[in-house]
N, CA, C and O atoms as a GROMACS GRO file, in nm:
protein
  488
    1MET      N    1  24.341   7.988   6.910
    1MET     CA    2  24.254   7.879   6.945
    1MET      C    3  24.279   7.839   7.090
    1MET      O    4  24.385   7.867   7.147
    2SER      N    5  24.183   7.775   7.148
    2SER     CA    6  24.186   7.741   7.289
    2SER      C    7  24.187   7.590   7.309
    2SER      O    8  24.151   7.514   7.219
    3ASP      N    9  24.229   7.547   7.426
    3ASP     CA   10  24.223   7.405   7.462
    3ASP      C   11  24.088   7.368   7.522
    3ASP      O   12  24.064   7.252   7.552
    4LYS      N   13  24.000   7.465   7.539
    4LYS     CA   14  23.869   7.438   7.594
    4LYS      C   15  23.786   7.355   7.498
    4LYS      O   16  23.806   7.359   7.377
    5LYS      N   17  23.693   7.280   7.553
    5LYS     CA   18  23.600   7.205   7.471
    5LYS      C   19  23.494   7.300   7.417
    5LYS      O   20  23.462   7.401   7.480
    6THR      N   21  23.439   7.264   7.300
    6THR     CA   22  23.339   7.348   7.235
    6THR      C   23  23.209   7.272   7.219
    6THR      O   24  23.208   7.155   7.180
    7ALA      N   25  23.099   7.340   7.249
    7ALA     CA   26  22.965   7.283   7.232
    7ALA      C   27  22.887   7.369   7.134
    7ALA      O   28  22.894   7.492   7.138
    8ILE      N   29  22.811   7.303   7.048
    8ILE     CA   30  22.713   7.370   6.963
    8ILE      C   31  22.576   7.338   7.020
    8ILE      O   32  22.545   7.222   7.047
    9VAL      N   33  22.494   7.442   7.038
    9VAL     CA   34  22.358   7.423   7.088
    9VAL      C   35  22.262   7.486   6.988
    9VAL      O   36  22.266   7.608   6.966
   10THR      N   37  22.176   7.404   6.926
   10THR     CA   38  22.073   7.459   6.837
   10THR      C   39  21.949   7.488   6.920
   10THR      O   40  21.931   7.432   7.028
   11GLY      N   41  21.864   7.576   6.870
   11GLY     CA   42  21.745   7.615   6.944
   11GLY      C   43  21.782   7.686   7.073
   11GLY      O   44  21.720   7.663   7.177
   12ALA      N   45  21.883   7.772   7.067
   12ALA     CA   46  21.943   7.830   7.187
   12ALA      C   47  21.881   7.961   7.232
   12ALA      O   48  21.932   8.021   7.327
   13SER      N   49  21.776   8.008   7.170
   13SER     CA   50  21.726   8.141   7.201
   13SER      C   51  21.647   8.150   7.331
   13SER      O   52  21.634   8.258   7.388
   14GLN      N   53  21.594   8.039   7.378
   14GLN     CA   54  21.514   8.043   7.501
   14GLN      C   55  21.500   7.903   7.560
   14GLN      O   56  21.542   7.805   7.500
   15GLY      N   57  21.440   7.896   7.676
   15GLY     CA   58  21.407   7.768   7.738
   15GLY      C   59  21.528   7.678   7.761
   15GLY      O   60  21.632   7.722   7.810
   16ILE      N   61  21.512   7.551   7.725
   16ILE     CA   62  21.617   7.451   7.745
   16ILE      C   63  21.745   7.491   7.674
   16ILE      O   64  21.854   7.480   7.731
   17GLY      N   65  21.734   7.537   7.550
   17GLY     CA   66  21.853   7.575   7.474
   17GLY      C   67  21.932   7.686   7.542
   17GLY      O   68  22.054   7.676   7.554
   18ALA      N   69  21.863   7.791   7.587
   18ALA     CA   70  21.931   7.901   7.656
   18ALA      C   71  21.993   7.852   7.786
   18ALA      O   72  22.103   7.894   7.822
   19GLY      N   73  21.923   7.764   7.856
   19GLY     CA   74  21.977   7.707   7.980
   19GLY      C   75  22.101   7.624   7.956
   19GLY      O   76  22.196   7.628   8.035
   20LEU      N   77  22.102   7.549   7.846
   20LEU     CA   78  22.220   7.470   7.811
   20LEU      C   79  22.340   7.559   7.778
   20LEU      O   80  22.452   7.530   7.818
   21VAL      N   81  22.314   7.665   7.705
   21VAL     CA   82  22.423   7.758   7.672
   21VAL      C   83  22.484   7.813   7.800
   21VAL      O   84  22.606   7.814   7.816
   22GLU      N   85  22.400   7.858   7.891
   22GLU     CA   86  22.449   7.912   8.018
   22GLU      C   87  22.526   7.807   8.098
   22GLU      O   88  22.632   7.837   8.154
   23ALA      N   89  22.475   7.685   8.103
   23ALA     CA   90  22.541   7.578   8.178
   23ALA      C   91  22.677   7.543   8.118
   23ALA      O   92  22.775   7.527   8.191
   24PHE      N   93  22.684   7.531   7.985
   24PHE     CA   94  22.812   7.502   7.921
   24PHE      C   95  22.914   7.613   7.948
   24PHE      O   96  23.031   7.584   7.977
   25LEU      N   97  22.871   7.738   7.940
   25LEU     CA   98  22.963   7.849   7.967
   25LEU      C   99  23.014   7.843   8.111
   25LEU      O  100  23.132   7.864   8.136
   26LYS      N  101  22.925   7.815   8.206
   26LYS     CA  102  22.965   7.806   8.347
   26LYS      C  103  23.063   7.692   8.370
   26LYS      O  104  23.146   7.698   8.461
   27GLU      N  105  23.054   7.587   8.289
   27GLU     CA  106  23.144   7.472   8.301
   27GLU      C  107  23.275   7.492   8.226
   27GLU      O  108  23.361   7.404   8.224
   28GLY      N  109  23.291   7.610   8.164
   28GLY     CA  110  23.417   7.642   8.099
   28GLY      C  111  23.426   7.607   7.952
   28GLY      O  112  23.534   7.612   7.893
   29TYR      N  113  23.315   7.572   7.891
   29TYR     CA  114  23.312   7.540   7.748
   29TYR      C  115  23.309   7.668   7.665
   29TYR      O  116  23.264   7.772   7.712
   30SER      N  117  23.356   7.658   7.544
   30SER     CA  118  23.326   7.756   7.441
   30SER      C  119  23.195   7.709   7.378
   30SER      O  120  23.174   7.589   7.363
   31VAL      N  121  23.107   7.803   7.342
   31VAL     CA  122  22.974   7.766   7.294
   31VAL      C  123  22.939   7.841   7.167
   31VAL      O  124  22.959   7.962   7.158
   32VAL      N  125  22.887   7.767   7.070
   32VAL     CA  126  22.825   7.827   6.953
   32VAL      C  127  22.676   7.805   6.969
   32VAL      O  128  22.628   7.692   6.964
   33ALA      N  129  22.604   7.915   6.989
   33ALA     CA  130  22.459   7.910   7.007
   33ALA      C  131  22.392   7.946   6.876
   33ALA      O  132  22.425   8.047   6.814
   34MET      N  133  22.298   7.862   6.832
   34MET     CA  134  22.232   7.884   6.704
   34MET      C  135  22.081   7.882   6.723
   34MET      O  136  22.027   7.795   6.792
   35SER      N  137  22.014   7.978   6.661
   35SER     CA  138  21.869   7.983   6.662
   35SER      C  139  21.823   8.085   6.558
   35SER      O  140  21.902   8.167   6.510
   36ARG      N  141  21.695   8.078   6.525
   36ARG     CA  142  21.640   8.173   6.426
   36ARG      C  143  21.636   8.315   6.479
   36ARG      O  144  21.653   8.409   6.402
   37ASN      N  145  21.614   8.332   6.609
   37ASN     CA  146  21.591   8.465   6.665
   37ASN      C  147  21.688   8.501   6.777
   37ASN      O  148  21.646   8.553   6.880
   38LEU      N  149  21.814   8.474   6.758
   38LEU     CA  150  21.909   8.502   6.865
   38LEU      C  151  21.919   8.650   6.899
   38LEU      O  152  21.947   8.685   7.014
   39SER      N  153  21.898   8.736   6.804
   39SER     CA  154  21.912   8.879   6.831
   39SER      C  155  21.805   8.930   6.928
   39SER      O  156  21.819   9.039   6.983
   40GLN      N  157  21.699   8.854   6.948
   40GLN     CA  158  21.591   8.894   7.039
   40GLN      C  159  21.574   8.791   7.151
   40GLN      O  160  21.463   8.770   7.199
   41SER      N  161  21.682   8.728   7.192
   41SER     CA  162  21.668   8.614   7.281
   41SER      C  163  21.725   8.637   7.420
   41SER      O  164  21.790   8.738   7.447
   42LEU      N  165  21.697   8.541   7.507
   42LEU     CA  166  21.753   8.541   7.641
   42LEU      C  167  21.904   8.524   7.639
   42LEU      O  168  21.975   8.579   7.724
   43VAL      N  169  21.954   8.448   7.543
   43VAL     CA  170  22.099   8.424   7.534
   43VAL      C  171  22.171   8.556   7.513
   43VAL      O  172  22.268   8.585   7.583
   44THR      N  173  22.127   8.636   7.419
   44THR     CA  174  22.199   8.759   7.389
   44THR      C  175  22.187   8.860   7.502
   44THR      O  176  22.282   8.932   7.529
   45SER      N  177  22.073   8.867   7.568
   45SER     CA  178  22.057   8.968   7.673
   45SER      C  179  22.137   8.934   7.797
   45SER      O  180  22.181   9.025   7.867
   46ASP      N  181  22.159   8.808   7.826
   46ASP     CA  182  22.227   8.769   7.949
   46ASP      C  183  22.375   8.738   7.932
   46ASP      O  184  22.451   8.750   8.028
   47MET      N  185  22.419   8.700   7.814
   47MET     CA  186  22.553   8.644   7.801
   47MET      C  187  22.640   8.706   7.693
   47MET      O  188  22.754   8.664   7.676
   48THR      N  189  22.590   8.804   7.621
   48THR     CA  190  22.674   8.862   7.516
   48THR      C  191  22.795   8.929   7.579
   48THR      O  192  22.790   8.973   7.694
   49GLY      N  193  22.899   8.936   7.506
   49GLY     CA  194  23.023   8.992   7.556
   49GLY      C  195  23.119   8.884   7.604
   49GLY      O  196  23.237   8.913   7.627
   50SER      N  197  23.073   8.762   7.619
   50SER     CA  198  23.162   8.654   7.659
   50SER      C  199  23.247   8.613   7.540
   50SER      O  200  23.194   8.586   7.433
   51PRO      N  201  23.379   8.607   7.557
   51PRO     CA  202  23.464   8.562   7.446
   51PRO      C  203  23.447   8.414   7.415
   51PRO      O  204  23.496   8.365   7.313
   52SER      N  205  23.378   8.343   7.503
   52SER     CA  206  23.355   8.199   7.483
   52SER      C  207  23.223   8.170   7.415
   52SER      O  208  23.185   8.054   7.401
   53LEU      N  209  23.152   8.274   7.371
   53LEU     CA  210  23.020   8.256   7.310
   53LEU      C  211  23.016   8.318   7.172
   53LEU      O  212  23.049   8.436   7.154
   54VAL      N  213  22.975   8.238   7.074
   54VAL     CA  214  22.952   8.286   6.938
   54VAL      C  215  22.806   8.259   6.905
   54VAL      O  216  22.754   8.150   6.928
   55LEU      N  217  22.739   8.361   6.851
   55LEU     CA  218  22.598   8.349   6.814
   55LEU      C  219  22.584   8.334   6.664
   55LEU      O  220  22.649   8.406   6.587
   56VAL      N  221  22.500   8.241   6.623
   56VAL     CA  222  22.473   8.220   6.481
   56VAL      C  223  22.322   8.227   6.461
   56VAL      O  224  22.248   8.147   6.518
   57ASP      N  225  22.278   8.324   6.381
   57ASP     CA  226  22.136   8.332   6.344
   57ASP      C  227  22.111   8.239   6.227
   57ASP      O  228  22.187   8.238   6.130
   58GLY      N  229  22.005   8.162   6.236
   58GLY     CA  230  21.970   8.076   6.124
   58GLY      C  231  21.864   7.975   6.160
   58GLY      O  232  21.845   7.941   6.277
   59ASP      N  233  21.797   7.928   6.059
   59ASP     CA  234  21.694   7.826   6.073
   59ASP      C  235  21.756   7.691   6.037
   59ASP      O  236  21.796   7.670   5.922
   60ILE      N  237  21.765   7.601   6.133
   60ILE     CA  238  21.832   7.473   6.111
   60ILE      C  239  21.760   7.389   6.005
   60ILE      O  240  21.820   7.297   5.949
   61ALA      N  241  21.635   7.420   5.977
   61ALA     CA  242  21.562   7.346   5.874
   61ALA      C  243  21.604   7.388   5.733
   61ALA      O  244  21.571   7.320   5.636
   62LYS      N  245  21.678   7.499   5.722
   62LYS     CA  246  21.721   7.546   5.591
   62LYS      C  247  21.861   7.496   5.560
   62LYS      O  248  21.950   7.495   5.646
   63GLN      N  249  21.879   7.455   5.436
   63GLN     CA  250  22.008   7.405   5.392
   63GLN      C  251  22.115   7.512   5.412
   63GLN      O  252  22.093   7.630   5.382
   64GLY      N  253  22.227   7.472   5.461
   64GLY     CA  254  22.339   7.563   5.479
   64GLY      C  255  22.355   7.613   5.621
   64GLY      O  256  22.465   7.654   5.659
   65THR      N  257  22.250   7.610   5.701
   65THR     CA  258  22.260   7.661   5.838
   65THR      C  259  22.351   7.575   5.923
   65THR      O  260  22.431   7.627   6.001
   66ALA      N  261  22.340   7.444   5.909
   66ALA     CA  262  22.427   7.355   5.988
   66ALA      C  263  22.574   7.379   5.955
   66ALA      O  264  22.657   7.387   6.044
   67ALA      N  265  22.605   7.390   5.826
   67ALA     CA  266  22.742   7.415   5.784
   67ALA      C  267  22.791   7.549   5.837
   67ALA      O  268  22.906   7.561   5.881
   68LYS      N  269  22.706   7.651   5.832
   68LYS     CA  270  22.742   7.783   5.882
   68LYS      C  271  22.773   7.778   6.032
   68LYS      O  272  22.864   7.845   6.080
   69THR      N  273  22.696   7.698   6.105
   69THR     CA  274  22.715   7.686   6.249
   69THR      C  275  22.845   7.614   6.282
   69THR      O  276  22.921   7.659   6.368
   70VAL      N  277  22.871   7.502   6.215
   70VAL     CA  278  22.996   7.429   6.238
   70VAL      C  279  23.116   7.513   6.195
   70VAL      O  280  23.219   7.514   6.263
   71ASP      N  281  23.105   7.583   6.084
   71ASP     CA  282  23.213   7.670   6.038
   71ASP      C  283  23.245   7.777   6.143
   71ASP      O  284  23.362   7.809   6.165
   72ALA      N  285  23.142   7.831   6.207
   72ALA     CA  286  23.163   7.932   6.312
   72ALA      C  287  23.239   7.872   6.430
   72ALA      O  288  23.326   7.936   6.489
   73ALA      N  289  23.206   7.747   6.464
   73ALA     CA  290  23.276   7.680   6.575
   73ALA      C  291  23.423   7.658   6.540
   73ALA      O  292  23.511   7.686   6.622
   74ILE      N  293  23.448   7.608   6.422
   74ILE     CA  294  23.586   7.579   6.380
   74ILE      C  295  23.667   7.708   6.368
   74ILE      O  296  23.781   7.715   6.414
   75LYS      N  297  23.608   7.808   6.308
   75LYS     CA  298  23.677   7.936   6.289
   75LYS      C  299  23.714   8.000   6.423
   75LYS      O  300  23.824   8.052   6.440
   76ASN      N  301  23.620   7.998   6.518
   76ASN     CA  302  23.641   8.068   6.645
   76ASN      C  303  23.709   7.985   6.752
   76ASN      O  304  23.782   8.039   6.835
   77PHE      N  305  23.685   7.853   6.752
   77PHE     CA  306  23.735   7.771   6.862
   77PHE      C  307  23.818   7.651   6.817
   77PHE      O  308  23.882   7.586   6.900
   78GLY      N  309  23.819   7.620   6.688
   78GLY     CA  310  23.905   7.516   6.636
   78GLY      C  311  23.853   7.374   6.638
   78GLY      O  312  23.911   7.286   6.574
   79THR      N  313  23.746   7.348   6.709
   79THR     CA  314  23.697   7.211   6.724
   79THR      C  315  23.553   7.210   6.775
   79THR      O  316  23.500   7.312   6.817
   80VAL      N  317  23.491   7.094   6.769
   80VAL     CA  318  23.359   7.072   6.828
   80VAL      C  319  23.360   6.937   6.897
   80VAL      O  320  23.387   6.834   6.834
   81GLU      N  321  23.331   6.937   7.026
   81GLU     CA  322  23.323   6.811   7.101
   81GLU      C  323  23.180   6.771   7.134
   81GLU      O  324  23.151   6.653   7.151
   82VAL      N  325  23.090   6.869   7.144
   82VAL     CA  326  22.953   6.842   7.186
   82VAL      C  327  22.856   6.908   7.089
   82VAL      O  328  22.874   7.023   7.049
   83LEU      N  329  22.753   6.833   7.051
   83LEU     CA  330  22.645   6.887   6.969
   83LEU      C  331  22.513   6.856   7.037
   83LEU      O  332  22.481   6.740   7.063
   84VAL      N  333  22.435   6.961   7.066
   84VAL     CA  334  22.303   6.945   7.126
   84VAL      C  335  22.201   6.992   7.023
   84VAL      O  336  22.189   7.112   6.997
   85ASN      N  337  22.129   6.897   6.965
   85ASN     CA  338  22.024   6.930   6.868
   85ASN      C  339  21.894   6.955   6.942
   85ASN      O  340  21.812   6.865   6.961
   86ASN      N  341  21.878   7.079   6.985
   86ASN     CA  342  21.762   7.117   7.065
   86ASN      C  343  21.654   7.186   6.983
   86ASN      O  344  21.543   7.205   7.033
   87ALA      N  345  21.683   7.224   6.861
   87ALA     CA  346  21.586   7.297   6.779
   87ALA      C  347  21.473   7.206   6.738
   87ALA      O  348  21.495   7.092   6.698
   88GLY      N  349  21.352   7.257   6.747
   88GLY     CA  350  21.235   7.183   6.701
   88GLY      C  351  21.202   7.224   6.559
   88GLY      O  352  21.184   7.342   6.531
   89ILE      N  353  21.194   7.126   6.469
   89ILE     CA  354  21.166   7.160   6.330
   89ILE      C  355  21.047   7.083   6.274
   89ILE      O  356  21.027   7.080   6.153
   90SER      N  357  20.968   7.022   6.361
   90SER     CA  358  20.856   6.943   6.313
   90SER      C  359  20.733   6.973   6.397
   90SER      O  360  20.744   7.019   6.510
   91SER      N  361  20.618   6.948   6.342
   91SER     CA  362  20.495   6.971   6.415
   91SER      C  363  20.441   6.839   6.468
   91SER      O  364  20.478   6.732   6.421
   92ALA      N  365  20.354   6.847   6.566
   92ALA     CA  366  20.298   6.726   6.627
   92ALA      C  367  20.226   6.638   6.525
   92ALA      O  368  20.244   6.516   6.528
   93PRO      N  369  20.145   6.693   6.434
   93PRO     CA  370  20.081   6.605   6.336
   93PRO      C  371  20.180   6.526   6.251
   93PRO      O  372  20.155   6.410   6.219
   94ALA      N  373  20.292   6.588   6.216
   94ALA     CA  374  20.391   6.517   6.137
   94ALA      C  375  20.452   6.403   6.219
   94ALA      O  376  20.475   6.294   6.166
   95LEU      N  377  20.478   6.429   6.346
   95LEU     CA  378  20.533   6.323   6.432
   95LEU      C  379  20.432   6.211   6.451
   95LEU      O  380  20.468   6.094   6.449
   96TYR      N  381  20.307   6.247   6.468
   96TYR     CA  382  20.204   6.146   6.484
   96TYR      C  383  20.201   6.053   6.363
   96TYR      O  384  20.196   5.931   6.378
   97GLY      N  385  20.203   6.109   6.246
   97GLY     CA  386  20.202   6.029   6.125
   97GLY      C  387  20.324   5.941   6.112
   97GLY      O  388  20.316   5.828   6.066
   98LEU      N  389  20.439   5.993   6.153
   98LEU     CA  390  20.562   5.916   6.146
   98LEU      C  391  20.555   5.794   6.236
   98LEU      O  392  20.588   5.683   6.193
   99HIS      N  393  20.513   5.813   6.361
   99HIS     CA  394  20.502   5.700   6.453
   99HIS      C  395  20.403   5.597   6.402
   99HIS      O  396  20.429   5.477   6.407
  100TYR      N  397  20.292   5.644   6.353
  100TYR     CA  398  20.188   5.554   6.304
  100TYR      C  399  20.241   5.471   6.186
  100TYR      O  400  20.220   5.350   6.182
  101ARG      N  401  20.308   5.534   6.092
  101ARG     CA  402  20.362   5.461   5.976
  101ARG      C  403  20.470   5.362   6.018
  101ARG      O  404  20.475   5.250   5.965
  102ARG      N  405  20.555   5.400   6.112
  102ARG     CA  406  20.658   5.307   6.158
  102ARG      C  407  20.594   5.184   6.222
  102ARG      O  408  20.638   5.072   6.198
  103LEU      N  409  20.493   5.206   6.301
  103LEU     CA  410  20.426   5.093   6.366
  103LEU      C  411  20.352   5.007   6.264
  103LEU      O  412  20.344   4.885   6.281
  104GLN      N  413  20.300   5.068   6.161
  104GLN     CA  414  20.233   4.990   6.058
  104GLN      C  415  20.330   4.889   5.996
  104GLN      O  416  20.290   4.778   5.962
  105LEU      N  417  20.453   4.927   5.982
  105LEU     CA  418  20.552   4.839   5.922
  105LEU      C  419  20.597   4.728   6.017
  105LEU      O  420  20.638   4.622   5.972
  106SER      N  421  20.590   4.753   6.148
  106SER     CA  422  20.648   4.657   6.242
  106SER      C  423  20.547   4.580   6.326
  106SER      O  424  20.585   4.487   6.397
  107CYS      N  425  20.420   4.617   6.320
  107CYS     CA  426  20.325   4.552   6.408
  107CYS      C  427  20.189   4.539   6.341
  107CYS      O  428  20.136   4.637   6.287
  108SER      N  429  20.133   4.421   6.344
  108SER     CA  430  20.002   4.402   6.281
  108SER      C  431  19.892   4.376   6.385
  108SER      O  432  19.777   4.357   6.347
  109ARG      N  433  19.927   4.376   6.515
  109ARG     CA  434  19.825   4.352   6.618
  109ARG      C  435  19.749   4.481   6.646
  109ARG      O  436  19.809   4.588   6.648
  110PRO      N  437  19.618   4.474   6.668
  110PRO     CA  438  19.538   4.594   6.696
  110PRO      C  439  19.587   4.671   6.819
  110PRO      O  440  19.573   4.793   6.824
  111THR      N  441  19.643   4.602   6.919
  111THR     CA  442  19.689   4.673   7.039
  111THR      C  443  19.805   4.767   7.009
  111THR      O  444  19.824   4.865   7.081
  112CYS      N  445  19.881   4.740   6.906
  112CYS     CA  446  19.990   4.831   6.868
  112CYS      C  447  19.936   4.966   6.826
  112CYS      O  448  19.994   5.069   6.857
  113TRP      N  449  19.824   4.967   6.754
  113TRP     CA  450  19.769   5.094   6.708
  113TRP      C  451  19.721   5.177   6.826
  113TRP      O  452  19.737   5.299   6.825
  114ASP      N  453  19.664   5.114   6.926
  114ASP     CA  454  19.618   5.187   7.044
  114ASP      C  455  19.735   5.252   7.117
  114ASP      O  456  19.728   5.368   7.157
  115SER      N  457  19.844   5.177   7.134
  115SER     CA  458  19.960   5.233   7.204
  115SER      C  459  20.026   5.343   7.123
  115SER      O  460  20.077   5.439   7.180
  116SER      N  461  20.026   5.332   6.991
  116SER     CA  462  20.087   5.437   6.910
  116SER      C  463  20.007   5.565   6.919
  116SER      O  464  20.064   5.674   6.920
  117THR      N  465  19.876   5.554   6.924
  117THR     CA  466  19.791   5.672   6.933
  117THR      C  467  19.815   5.743   7.065
  117THR      O  468  19.828   5.865   7.067
  118SER      N  469  19.820   5.670   7.175
  118SER     CA  470  19.838   5.735   7.305
  118SER      C  471  19.978   5.794   7.318
  118SER      O  472  19.994   5.902   7.375
  119LEU      N  473  20.080   5.727   7.267
  119LEU     CA  474  20.215   5.781   7.275
  119LEU      C  475  20.233   5.902   7.187
  119LEU      O  476  20.300   5.998   7.226
  120SER      N  477  20.173   5.900   7.069
  120SER     CA  478  20.191   6.011   6.977
  120SER      C  479  20.118   6.137   7.020
  120SER      O  480  20.155   6.247   6.980
  121SER      N  481  20.016   6.123   7.101
  121SER     CA  482  19.940   6.241   7.142
  121SER      C  483  19.995   6.306   7.267
  121SER      O  484  19.942   6.407   7.311
  122LEU      N  485  20.102   6.251   7.325
  122LEU     CA  486  20.162   6.312   7.444
  122LEU      C  487  20.229   6.442   7.413
  122LEU      O  488  20.285   6.506   7.502
   0.00000   0.00000   0.00000
């Protein structure tokens, strides 16, 4: 085990997640990168072979994936100091409905509905 800090990054196969994995590695962290498609990702093509990087394939929306990811961190690095929940598991319509229902419970003025619609459609 190492004295280095360990970060878990979900949604690590591309974009922000892959960038975070690279940044943590450059800063000296051990990293557990998790995503559904890591075997075909930017993370694996650019950074495999690093002893500070462990890849976990899995869908965070499925039961057991989070435990598998944390277990990989503990097994390989002994600890977890940072967790970045970058994986997207919801669609825009579901988020829109969530915001609308929350506002229904907290606001009865018509102007609240207008602001919720504009914020939810961003």
